C-alpha positions in Angstrom: 0.0 0.0 0.0 1.6 3.3 -1.1 0.9 6.1 1.3 1.1 9.7 0.2 3.0 12.4 2.0 -0.2 14.1 2.9 -1.8 11.0 4.4 1.5 10.3 6.2 1.5 13.8 7.7 -2.1 13.4 8.6 -1.3 10.1 10.4 1.6 11.6 12.2 -0.5 14.7 13.3 -3.3 12.5 14.6 -0.8 10.3 16.6 1.0 13.5 17.9 -2.3 15.1 19.1 -4.2 12.1 20.4 -1.7 9.4 21.4 1.2 11.5 22.6 0.0 15.1 23.5 -3.5 14.5 24.7 -2.8 11.2 26.6 0.3 12.7 28.4 -1.4 15.9 29.2 -4.5 14.3 30.6 -2.7 11.7 32.6 -0.3 14.3 34.1 -3.1 16.8 34.8 -5.3 14.1 36.5 -2.4 12.8 38.6 -1.4 16.4 39.7 -5.0 17.2 40.6 -5.4 14.0 42.6 -2.1 14.0 44.5 -2.3 17.7 45.4 -4.3 17.7 48.6 -3.9 21.4 49.4 -5.2 23.2 46.3 -4.7 26.6 48.0 -1.0 26.4 48.4 1.7 28.0 46.2 4.3 25.9 44.3 7.9 27.0 44.0 10.1 26.6 40.9 12.1 23.8 42.5 8.9 21.8 43.3 7.6 22.3 39.8 11.0 21.3 38.2 11.1 18.1 40.4 7.5 17.3 39.5 8.2 17.7 35.7 11.4 15.6 36.1 9.5 12.8 37.8 6.6 13.0 35.3 8.9 13.0 32.3 11.0 10.1 33.5 7.9 8.0 34.1 5.6 9.0 31.3 8.4 9.8 28.9 9.7 6.2 29.1 6.2 4.8 29.1 5.2 6.8 26.0 8.4 5.8 24.2 8.2 2.1 25.2 4.5 1.9 24.2 4.8 4.1 21.1 7.2 1.8 19.3 4.9 -1.2 19.4 1.8 1.0 18.6 3.4 2.4 15.4 4.7 -1.1 14.5 1.1 -2.4 14.8 -0.1 0.3 12.5 2.7 -0.5 10.0 1.8 -4.3 10.2 -1.9 -3.4 9.6 -1.0 -1.3 6.5 -2.3 1.9 8.1 1.1 3.5 7.5 4.0 2.5 5.4 7.3 1.3 6.9 10.6 2.8 5.5 9.2 6.2 4.8 12.5 7.7 5.9 16.0 6.5 5.2 17.7 6.1 8.6 21.2 6.7 7.3 20.2 10.0 5.7 17.8 11.3 8.3 19.3 14.2 10.3 18.4 12.8 13.7 17.6 9.1 13.2 21.1 8.2 12.0 22.4 8.7 15.5 20.1 6.2 17.2 20.6 2.5 17.6 18.1 -0.3 16.8 17.6 -1.0 20.5 14.2 0.3 21.6 15.1 0.5 25.3 18.2 2.5 24.7 16.4 4.7 22.2 13.6 5.2 24.8 16.1 6.3 27.4 17.8 8.7 25.0 14.5 10.1 23.9 13.4 10.6 27.5 16.7 12.4 28.4 16.4 14.6 25.4 12.9 15.5 26.2 13.8 16.4 29.8 16.7 18.6 28.5 14.3 20.4 26.1 11.2 20.8 28.3 12.3 21.6 31.8 14.3 24.8 31.1 11.6 26.1 28.8 8.7 25.6 31.1 10.5 26.6 34.2 11.7 29.7 32.3 8.1 30.8 31.4 7.2 31.7 35.0 10.6 33.3 35.5 10.1 35.5 32.4 7.0 37.0 34.1 8.7 37.4 37.5 6.8 34.6 39.1 8.8 32.5 41.6 5.7 30.8 42.9 2.6 29.5 41.1 -0.9 28.8 42.5 -2.6 25.4 41.9 -4.4 26.4 38.7 -1.3 28.0 37.2 0.8 24.9 38.1 -1.8 22.6 36.7 -2.1 24.4 33.4 1.7 24.8 33.0 2.3 21.1 33.9 -0.5 19.9 31.5 0.9 22.0 28.6 4.5 21.1 29.3 3.9 17.4 29.6 1.7 17.5 26.5 4.6 19.1 24.5 7.0 16.5 26.0 4.6 13.8 24.6 4.9 15.4 21.2 8.7 15.4 21.3 8.7 11.7 22.4 6.1 10.9 19.7 8.1 12.6 16.9 11.2 10.5 17.7 9.2 7.3 18.1 7.5 7.8 14.8 10.7 8.7 12.9 12.6 5.8 14.4 9.7 3.4 13.7 9.5 4.5 10.1 13.3 4.0 9.6 13.6 0.5 10.9 
């Protein structure tokens, strides 16, 4: 089955939004809401950074490790074509191995490096050293959603270049 670039990009966009962004954002938002017993307290930057780090380690690895078999299943079903990218020529994929666990660890570390400074920097840009519960919930949900998209991008590219 030959897949066009447009349908490939549609497939990737759907996976980014639903399987990686939405799932990560909802899971993280719900967990944060449930475990925060005092909704009236303020959260410092160090607490938020530690919370992001913990969330990204757990859900980043989970998203990467579940993403590879999910994309492979779609390839096997003919929903999307394997080998869309040439691994040796792809600007990023050529530096990864064929080991899914090692790739998942690398993807998680890269995501942490990209996400934590950016989303800790946003409150700092506005002079906010503490955030209330709603601000923390929104920022965490958005940050972990974006982290899911980063994980999803690498998972998809690596899955298409196997």
